[in-house]
C-alpha positions, 0 to 999 in steps of 0.5 A, spaced: 529 492 551 528 498 555 522 503 555 526 509 553 531 505 548 524 502 544 521 509 544 526 511 540 527 505 536 520 506 534 520 513 533 526 513 528 523 507 525 516 511 523 520 518 522 524 514 516 519 510 514 513 516 513 520 519 510 520 513 505 513 512 504 510 520 503 516 522 499 515 516 494 507 516 494 508 524 493 513 522 487 509 517 484 503 521 485 507 527 481 509 523 476 502 519 475 499 526 474 504 528 469 504 522 465 496 522 465 496 528 462 500 526 456 497 519 456 490 516 455 486 512 459 486 506 455 494 506 456 493 505 464 488 500 463 492 496 458 497 496 464 492 495 469 490 488 466 497 486 467 497 488 475 494 481 477 499 477 473 505 481 476 502 481 483 501 474 483 508 472 480 511 477 485 508 473 491 510 467 489 517 469 489 517 473 496 513 467 499 512 470 506 519 468 507 522 476 507 517 477 513 519 470 516 526 472 516 524 478 520 519 474 525 525 469 526 529 471 532 535 466 531 536 467 524 542 465 521 547 467 514 545 460 511 537 463 512 538 469 509 542 465 502 537 460 502 532 466 501 536 469 496 536 462 492 529 462 492 527 469 490 531 468 484 529 461 482 523 462 483 523 469 479 526 465 473 520 460 473 515 465 473 518 470 468 518 463 463 511 462 465 509 469 463 513 469 457 509 463 454 502 465 457 502 472 453 498 470 447 493 467 452 493 473 456 492 477 449 486 472 447 483 473 454 482 481 454 482 481 446 488 486 446 494 483 441 499 488 444 499 485 451 504 479 448 509 484 447 507 488 454 507 482 458 513 479 456 518 486 457 514 488 463 516 481 466 523 482 467 521 487 473 520 480 476 528 479 476 530 485 478 525 486 485 527 478 487 534 480 487 534 485 492 528 482 497 534 480 502 538 486 502 531 489 504 529 485 509 536 486 512 535 493 512 528 492 516 531 488 521 535 493 523 530 498 524 534 502 518 529 506 513 533 511 512 537 507 507 531 503 504 528 511 503 534 512 499 533 506 495 525 507 493 527 515 492 531 514 487 527 509 483 521 513 483 526 518 481 529 515 475 523 511 473 519 517 473 524 521 469 525 515 464 517 514 463 515 522 463 521 522 457 518 517 453 511 520 454 514 526 451 517 522 446 510 519 444 511 512 446 504 511 449 503 505 454 510 503 453 512 510 457 509 506 463 513 499 462 519 503 461 517 507 468 517 500 471 523 497 469 528 503 470 525 504 477 525 497 479 533 497 477 535 503 480 532 500 486 536 493 486 541 497 485 541 502 491 539 496 496 546 492 494 550 498 494 547 500 501 546 493 504 553 490 508 550 483 506 553 479 500 549 472 498 553 466 498 550 460 493 548 456 499 541 453 500 539 449 506 533 445 506 532 445 513 532 452 513 528 453 507 522 449 510 523 452 517 522 458 514 516 456 509 512 453 515 511 460 517 511 463 510 507 459 507 500 461 510 503 468 508 503 466 501 496 464 501 494 469 505 498 474 499 495 470 493 488 471 496 489 478 498 492 479 491 487 476 487 481 479 490 485 486 490 486 485 482 479 481 480 477 488 479 481 489 474 480 482 470 472 484 470 473 490 468 478 489 463 474 483 460 467 486 460 467 493 460 472 499 455 479 499 456 478 506 458 474 503 464 479 500 467 484 506 466 479 510 471 478 505 475 486 504 477 486 512 477 481 513 482 484 507 486 491 510 486 489 517 488 485 513 494 492 509 495 496 515 496 494 517 503 491 510 505 496 506 502 502 510 505 499 509 512 498 502 511 505 502 510 509 506 514 505 503 520 506 496 518 514 497 516 515 500 522 512 496 528 512 490 525 519 488 527 518 492 534 512 488 535 516 481 534 520 484 539 515 485 544 511 479 542 511 476 549 510 481 553 502 483 553 502 489 556 507 493 552 504 489 546 497 492 547 500 499 548 503 500 541 498 496 538 493 500 540 496 507 539 497 505 532 489 504 531 488 510 534 494 514 530 492 511 524 484 513 525 487 520 527 491 521 519 486 516 515 479 520 516 480 527 515 485 525 508 479 521 505 474 526 507 478 531 504 479 528 498 472 526 496 470 533 498 475 536 493 475 530 487 472 535 482 478 541 482 483 535 484 481 531 478 480 537 473 485 541 475 491 535 475 488 531 470 485 535 465 477 535 463 479 528 459 478 524 466 473 528 468 469 520 469 474 519 475 470 524 480 465 520 482 469 514 482 474 518 486 469 520 491 466 513 493 474 510 493 477 514 498 471 511 502 473 504 501 479 505 504 478 509 510 478 502 514 484 500 511 490 502 516 486 500 521 485 493 518 492 492 517 494 494 524 489 488 526 492 483 521 499 486 523 499 484 530 497 477 528 503 476 524 508 479 529 506 474 535 507 468 530 500 466 528 500 466 520 495 461 520 490 465 524 492 471 518 490 466 512 484 463 516 481 470 517 483 473 510 480 467 507 473 468 512 472 474 507 472 471 501 464 469 500 462 476 502 467 479 496 465 474 491 457 476 493 459 483 492 462 482 486 456 478 483 451 483 485 455 489 482 459 487 476 453 487 471 451 494 475 457 498 472 464 501 475 460 506 480 456 500 483 463 495 483 466 501 488 460 502 492 460 494 493 467 495 496 465 500 501 460 495 504 465 490 504 471 493 506 467 496 513 465 489 514 471 487 513 474 491 518 470 488 524 472 481 521 479 483 522 478 485 529 475 480 532 481 475 533 485 481 536 479 483 541 478 476 543 486 475 545 487 482 547 481 485 549 481 491 544 476 489 539 472 492 534 467 496 538 473 499 542 477 501 536 471 505 534 469 508 540 476 511 540 475 513 532 469 517 534 472 523 536 476 523 529 470 522 525 467 528 529 472 533 527 472 530 520 465 532 520 467 539 523 472 540 517 467 537 512 462 542 513 466 548 512 470 545 506 463 544 503 461 551 504 468 553 500 465 549 494 459 552 494 460 558 494 467 559 491 467 557 483 474 557 481 477 550 482 483 552 483 481 556 489 477 551 492 482 546 491 487 551 495 482 553 500 479 547 502 486 544 503 489 549 508 482 550 511 480 544 512 486 541 515 487 547 520 480 546 522 481 539 523 487 540 527 484 546 531 477 541 532 482 536 535 486 540 539 479 543 543 477 535 544 484 534 547 486 528 542 492 525 545 494 523 538 495 531 536 500 531 542 504 525 541 505 527 533 507 534 536 512 531 541 515 526 536 516 532 531 520 536 536 524 530 538 526 528 531 527 535 530 533 536 536 537 529 533 
């Protein structure tokens, strides 16, 4: 693959992946704002209690096989059919497991209504499983435009039905309806846009080969989901349901930007990195540029959200969510290093070292458990502060092996991030002054976003940062296409 061709593929991939992720995140954000104004924190807390069960089930259903198909260079139609059959079979198994375990889940959280909630929400497992291979085929083809269409349709259809249900006093069931309708719309759209149709073929040889790679990702995924949702379990078990609702909303706000950037970077660059995995120079070039671009985008966004947390929460969600403000301010800083960590871990998968991916993830377990043991008795805010500390340390751990293999470790990455932190600090001073001298919250929000963003870009220009120039060139190229 020629340099120019690769750049074109990467540019198109990043553009449509960005359109997909930002459109979806903005759509979900708008829907969540509307639902949060109608529903109560307790409603979000109930769904938060079920998050870990749905996440673990989905991880088992996928089992890293889709990523294995993307990473493999000599994939066949039998491989795709084998993964499709496996996904559906496992989705049936885990739905039945959730169905019969529902009373135990309700007893654990002391919430009887969880029985019916988990049994209905679990139906989304079938809908998601049915389209995993179709989405994988589109990803391999770097056809993120089609994936964007399916995701946007999912958000629109699910969000519309969820809001209508909430307005008609369906309460927590509005969130279940939103999830099911969204999953159904996405699945149908992916089947329609993908040219691939499954056959009922299951090859033990193909499965064994793919699972050899995917099993490490499965273990890493299970580990990640457990750690990511253990907070939900602890808060749901030991704190009022509303506390979990505040936590999930803080996480949702923080993930609006950090999660979107992670998804864009991972989805657009992974198939490209796999094609140059044997070309060290090009691999390192793409990888290091993604680190810097991630930092260029995430650092000012997280800083801005923290500074404007009060007007964001009160203006958008109303004062019934005021307890969310300090949680959101800390949560965004727990997400600052998330995109860069994701790029480091993504590199290990791209070069076929899912075994190292798993080992790196597991190595962070003692750190996370220690933070949980210390902070859980201290309250929700303390838990999030502990998460800020562990996320920073986790970044250093995640960057170790890429640094060892390719000479671009944590210290070099942090050095490259210094100018972005400097520009963000300059932006923060101005935005803080605005919040001090302007009382109206709506004006604070508007002026903070407008002057904050402009100041950051101006400082990046004065510092002659290449990422600003690259972003502008990419925009002009895509505009002409």
